[in-house]
C-alpha positions as CSV (number, residue, x, y, z in Angstrom):
1,M,4.5,154.7,107.0
2,T,4.9,158.4,107.7
3,H,2.3,161.0,107.2
4,A,4.1,162.3,104.1
5,D,4.2,158.8,102.6
6,F,0.4,158.5,103.2
7,V,-0.2,161.8,101.5
8,A,2.0,161.0,98.6
9,S,0.7,157.5,97.9
10,D,-3.0,157.6,98.8
11,T,-4.1,160.8,97.2
12,S,-5.4,161.6,93.7
13,G,-5.6,164.6,91.6
14,A,-9.2,165.0,92.7
15,D,-8.0,165.0,96.3
16,H,-5.5,167.7,95.5
17,V,-8.3,169.8,93.9
18,A,-10.5,169.3,97.0
19,A,-7.7,170.3,99.3
20,S,-7.0,173.3,97.2
21,D,-10.7,174.3,97.2
22,L,-10.7,174.0,101.0
23,L,-7.6,176.2,101.4
24,R,-9.1,178.8,99.0
25,S,-12.3,178.9,101.1
26,L,-10.1,179.8,104.2
27,A,-8.2,182.5,102.3
28,A,-9.8,185.5,103.9
29,P,-9.0,187.0,107.2
30,A,-12.7,187.2,108.2
31,R,-13.1,183.5,107.5
32,V,-10.0,182.6,109.5
33,A,-11.5,184.6,112.4
34,I,-14.9,182.8,112.0
35,V,-13.2,179.4,112.2
36,L,-11.2,180.5,115.3
37,A,-14.4,181.7,116.9
38,L,-16.3,178.5,116.1
39,R,-13.5,176.1,117.3
40,E,-14.6,176.6,121.0
41,N,-18.4,176.6,120.6
42,A,-21.3,176.9,118.1
43,M,-22.4,180.5,117.4
44,C,-25.3,182.2,115.6
45,V,-24.7,185.0,113.1
46,H,-25.4,187.8,115.6
47,E,-22.9,186.3,118.1
48,L,-20.3,186.2,115.3
49,V,-21.1,189.8,114.4
50,D,-20.6,190.9,118.0
51,A,-17.4,188.8,118.5
52,L,-15.7,189.8,115.3
53,H,-16.9,193.4,115.0
54,L,-18.1,192.8,111.4
55,N,-21.5,193.7,110.0
56,Q,-24.2,191.0,109.5
57,P,-24.0,190.9,105.7
58,Q,-20.2,190.3,105.8
59,V,-20.6,187.5,108.3
60,S,-23.4,185.9,106.4
61,Q,-21.5,186.0,103.1
62,H,-18.4,184.5,104.7
63,L,-20.5,181.8,106.4
64,K,-22.0,181.0,103.0
65,V,-18.6,180.4,101.5
66,L,-17.6,178.3,104.5
67,K,-20.8,176.3,104.3
68,N,-20.5,175.7,100.6
69,S,-17.0,174.4,101.0
70,G,-17.9,172.0,103.8
71,V,-16.1,173.9,106.6
72,V,-19.2,174.8,108.7
73,V,-22.7,173.4,109.1
74,G,-25.7,175.3,110.2
75,N,-28.4,173.8,112.6
76,R,-31.7,175.5,113.5
77,R,-32.0,176.8,117.0
78,G,-35.4,178.2,117.2
79,R,-35.5,181.2,114.8
80,E,-31.7,181.3,114.5
81,V,-29.1,179.1,112.8
82,E,-26.3,178.0,114.9
83,Y,-23.0,177.3,113.1
84,T,-20.4,174.8,114.0
85,L,-17.2,173.5,112.4
86,V,-17.7,170.2,110.5
87,D,-14.7,168.7,112.3
88,D,-11.6,169.5,114.3
89,H,-9.3,169.3,111.2
90,I,-10.4,172.7,110.1
91,A,-9.4,174.3,113.4
92,H,-6.1,172.5,113.2
93,I,-5.4,173.8,109.7
94,V,-6.1,177.4,110.7
95,T,-4.2,177.3,114.0
96,D,-1.2,175.6,112.3
97,A,-1.3,178.3,109.5
98,L,-1.4,181.0,112.2
99,T,1.5,179.4,114.1
100,H,3.5,179.2,110.9
101,A,2.7,182.8,109.9
102,T,3.9,184.1,113.2
103,E,7.1,182.1,113.4
104,R,10.4,183.5,112.1
105,H,11.7,181.6,109.1
106,P,15.3,182.3,108.1
107,G,15.6,183.5,104.6
108,A,11.9,184.1,104.2
109,G,12.2,187.8,103.6
110,R,10.7,188.8,107.0
């Protein structure tokens, strides 16, 4: 059975909605950048602010979206919350999307 066969035969409408919701939660450049930053190691909000050159309210709002969609999880580290990706699938989705976006595709209007 190929991967495509698995996806076609073992998914439901609810699974499609869940996948759609996940992709929608990643549909902001700042959230893509957060996922890329977190794929290597856990980070606190202030570390993401410094790494991404965004302000703290922006980073916090994007983390809220990612947390609510099950992309990241926060764990207390003293007075701070350290964020990590829930699993490696998220990093793969984002890096595959970046790879696709930067490839030349004949007839794609680029």
